[in-house]
C-alpha positions in Angstrom: -57.7 -28.8 -15.3 -55.7 -31.7 -16.9 -52.4 -32.9 -15.0 -50.4 -31.0 -18.3 -52.2 -28.1 -17.6 -51.8 -27.8 -13.8 -48.1 -28.4 -13.8 -47.9 -26.0 -16.5 -49.6 -23.4 -14.4 -47.3 -24.7 -12.0 -44.4 -23.8 -13.7 -45.5 -20.4 -14.2 -46.3 -19.5 -11.0 -42.5 -20.6 -9.7 -41.3 -19.3 -12.7 -42.9 -15.7 -12.5 -41.4 -16.2 -8.5 -37.8 -17.3 -9.6 -37.7 -13.9 -11.4 -37.8 -12.0 -8.3 -34.8 -13.7 -6.9 -31.2 -12.1 -6.9 -28.2 -14.0 -6.1 -25.4 -12.6 -8.4 -25.5 -9.6 -11.3 -23.0 -8.2 -13.1 -23.1 -4.8 -13.4 -21.1 -1.6 -14.7 -20.5 1.2 -12.3 -22.6 4.6 -13.0 -20.7 6.4 -9.8 -18.0 6.4 -7.5 -19.4 7.6 -3.9 -16.4 6.7 -2.2 -16.9 3.8 0.3 -19.8 3.0 -2.1 -21.1 2.8 -6.1 -24.1 3.0 -7.9 -24.8 0.1 -10.2 -26.1 -0.5 -13.3 -27.3 -4.3 -14.0 -26.0 -5.2 -17.6 -28.5 -7.9 -18.3 -32.4 -7.7 -18.2 -35.3 -9.9 -17.6 -37.3 -11.8 -19.8 -41.0 -12.1 -19.7 -43.6 -14.8 -20.9 -45.0 -12.1 -23.5 -41.3 -11.5 -24.9 -40.7 -8.2 -22.7 -36.8 -7.7 -21.8 -37.3 -5.3 -18.9 -33.8 -4.1 -18.0 -33.4 -4.1 -13.9 -33.2 -0.8 -12.6 -29.7 1.2 -11.2 -29.1 -0.3 -7.7 -27.6 2.6 -5.3 -25.5 3.3 -2.6 -23.3 -0.5 -2.8 -20.5 -1.1 -0.5 -17.4 -1.7 -2.5 -15.5 -4.9 -1.7 -12.2 -4.4 0.0 -10.1 -7.4 1.0 -9.1 -6.5 4.0 -8.5 -7.9 7.9 -7.6 -6.6 11.1 -10.6 -5.0 10.9 -9.3 -3.0 7.9 -6.0 -2.5 9.1 -4.7 -4.5 6.8 -6.1 -4.4 3.7 -5.8 -4.3 -0.3 -7.6 -1.3 -2.6 -8.4 -0.8 -6.3 -9.2 2.6 -8.0 -12.4 1.8 -9.4 -14.3 4.5 -11.7 -17.5 5.3 -13.6 -17.3 2.6 -16.4 -15.5 -0.5 -14.5 -17.2 -3.8 -14.4 -18.3 -5.1 -11.0 -20.5 -8.5 -9.6 -22.5 -7.7 -7.1 -23.4 -9.9 -4.1 -27.1 -10.3 -2.7 -27.7 -11.5 0.5 -30.2 -14.2 1.2 -31.7 -11.8 3.6 -32.4 -7.9 4.0 -28.9 -6.0 5.1 -30.2 -2.7 5.9 -29.4 -2.8 9.4 -26.0 -4.5 9.5 -24.8 -2.1 6.9 -25.9 0.5 9.7 -24.3 -0.5 12.5 -20.9 -1.5 14.0 -20.0 -5.3 13.5 -18.3 -7.3 16.4 -17.8 -10.6 17.3 -21.3 -10.8 19.2 -23.4 -8.9 16.6 -26.5 -10.0 15.1 -29.0 -7.7 12.9 -32.9 -8.4 12.6 -34.2 -8.3 8.7 -37.0 -5.9 8.6 -38.7 -7.7 5.3 -40.4 -10.6 5.2 -39.5 -11.9 1.5 -35.9 -13.5 1.4 -33.6 -13.2 -1.8 -35.1 -10.3 -2.8 -32.4 -7.8 -3.9 -30.4 -6.9 -1.3 -27.5 -6.1 -2.8 -24.3 -6.7 0.1 -21.4 -5.9 -2.1 -19.4 -5.0 -5.5 -16.7 -6.7 -6.0 -14.4 -5.2 -9.0 -13.7 -7.6 -11.7 -12.5 -7.6 -15.3 -13.9 -9.7 -18.3 -10.9 -11.3 -20.0 -13.6 -12.1 -22.9 -14.2 -9.7 -25.5 -11.5 -7.7 -24.7 -8.7 -10.2 -24.8 -6.3 -9.3 -22.8 -3.9 -12.0 -22.1 -3.9 -13.4 -18.5 -0.2 -14.7 -16.9 -0.8 -18.3 -16.3 2.8 -18.7 -14.8 3.6 -15.9 -12.3 1.8 -13.4 -9.9 1.2 -10.3 -11.9 -0.1 -6.5 -10.1 -0.8 -3.9 -12.9 -1.8 -0.3 -12.6 -1.6 1.8 -15.5 2.0 1.2 -17.0 3.7 -0.1 -13.7 4.0 -4.0 -13.4 5.2 -6.2 -10.2 5.5 -9.7 -11.5 6.3 -12.7 -9.1 7.7 -15.7 -10.1 7.7 -19.4 -8.9 11.8 -19.1 -9.2 11.3 -16.2 -6.2 12.7 -13.4 -8.8 10.2 -10.1 -8.6 10.2 -7.9 -11.3 9.2 -4.4 -11.3 8.8 -2.3 -14.2 7.9 1.1 -14.1 8.3 4.3 -16.6 8.2 6.6 -13.8 9.7 7.3 -9.8 10.0 4.5 -7.3 10.0 5.7 -3.8 10.4 4.1 -0.4 10.0 5.8 3.0 10.8 4.4 6.1 10.6 5.6 9.4 12.7 3.2 11.0 16.1 1.5 9.7 16.0 -0.1 6.1 18.1 -3.2 5.5 19.5 -4.8 2.2 21.0 -8.1 2.5 22.4 -9.9 -0.6 23.6 -13.0 -0.7 24.8 -12.7 -4.1 25.8 -10.0 -6.6 24.1 -6.7 -6.6 24.4 -3.9 -9.1 22.7 -0.5 -9.5 22.9 1.1 -13.4 21.4 4.7 -13.1 21.4 6.3 -16.5 21.2 10.1 -15.2 22.8 11.6 -12.0 23.2 9.8 -8.3 22.7 11.2 -4.8 23.0 9.8 -1.0 22.0 12.1 2.3 23.3 10.7 5.0 22.2 12.6 8.4 25.0 10.3 10.9 27.7 8.4 10.1 28.1 6.0 6.9 30.3 3.0 6.8 31.1 1.2 3.8 32.6 -2.7 4.7 34.0 -4.7 1.3 36.0 -7.6 2.0 37.5 -7.7 -1.7 38.6 -4.5 -3.5 36.8 -1.7 -4.5 37.2 0.1 -7.8 35.9 3.6 -8.5 36.0 5.0 -11.5 35.0 8.2 -13.2 35.7 11.6 -15.5 36.5 12.9 -12.0 36.1 12.5 -8.5 35.6 14.7 -5.7 36.1 14.1 -2.1 34.6 17.6 0.0 35.8 16.7 3.7 37.6 18.4 6.4 39.7 15.6 7.3 39.9 12.5 5.4 42.3 9.5 6.7 43.6 6.6 4.7 44.8 3.8 7.3 46.7 1.7 4.7 48.8 2.3 1.8 47.7 4.8 -1.3 49.2 4.4 -4.5 48.9 6.8 -7.1 49.5 5.8 -11.1 49.3 9.2 -12.4 50.4 12.5 -10.8 49.1 14.0 -7.3 48.9 18.1 -7.1 49.0 19.5 -3.5 47.6 23.1 -3.2 48.2 22.7 0.9 50.2 22.2 3.4 51.7 18.0 3.1 52.8 16.2 6.5 54.3 12.8 6.3 56.7 10.9 8.9 59.0 10.0 5.8 58.4 10.3 2.3 60.2 7.3 -0.4 60.7 7.3 -3.9 61.9 4.4 -5.7 63.1 3.3 -1.9 64.6 6.5 -1.3 63.8 8.2 1.8 64.1 11.6 2.6 64.8 10.8 6.2 68.7 10.3 5.0 68.7 11.1 1.4 71.9 13.2 0.6 73.6 14.5 -2.5 77.8 14.6 -2.9 79.2 18.2 -3.8 82.0 20.1 -3.7 83.3 22.4 -1.2 83.7 26.2 -1.8 84.6 29.2 0.3 80.9 29.9 0.1 79.2 26.9 2.1 76.3 27.5 4.4 75.3 24.8 6.6 71.3 24.2 6.7 70.0 22.5 9.4 66.7 20.4 8.4 63.9 19.9 11.7 64.6 16.1 11.6 68.1 15.8 10.7 70.7 14.1 12.8 74.2 14.5 12.7 74.8 12.3 9.8 72.0 14.0 7.8 73.0 17.6 7.9 72.0 19.1 4.6 74.3 21.7 3.1 73.5 24.3 0.0 75.7 26.0 -1.7 75.4 29.2 -2.5 76.5 31.0 -5.4 
């Protein structure tokens, strides 16, 4: 055997061996089992005779979940049939690892002798940017799910865009602090229900405008002055310590009149000797 034939034989042998080495495989999901997925590799293996043989479907590959605190903190994405994933293969058999609980002292024996075989350890959901051509934001952090989009910008601005509802549920307290201006624009109706007391403190002025305003309360208290530019209608009793109009007080206001022989003295509950009211009866 000459030198070239020897090296060629060695190369062929290593190529045959390398064909059975598995590291990373792009795959498509054929079934979602909940915590695992069945995947089909998207590439084939080419042999010396020119054959292109596909790699068989790989069942029960664990889905990668970005998590910490033993799963207490995690970020998940929905994975459906037809999604693309990248399957990572371990260099050693991981069968015993998947069937056991992991802790800081864990170490699991391998049941297989051969390293770098098809030992899939996780499927990472991913999306190929080509040839789909979906643009990638090169400046901001973007989280998307369907038509809902959250954009976090380097300036600190956060944009939330959704054509549907936004629900916030808090079992405890909720605090919103705004050092600048705040505005709420509601295209439809708005309602707020408070089980206990509610306090709104404003250091400057407050303006409330609308076609009509209704305050439904058994008792309403105003501690300062009240100015009414239009008419005021009172359907119940009106109690006041004093009523002034154009600097005229009803406590000491009198009208001049002419005495007749049919005069009756009418006493007002708040009168003094100098502020008796007289009504002329005809």
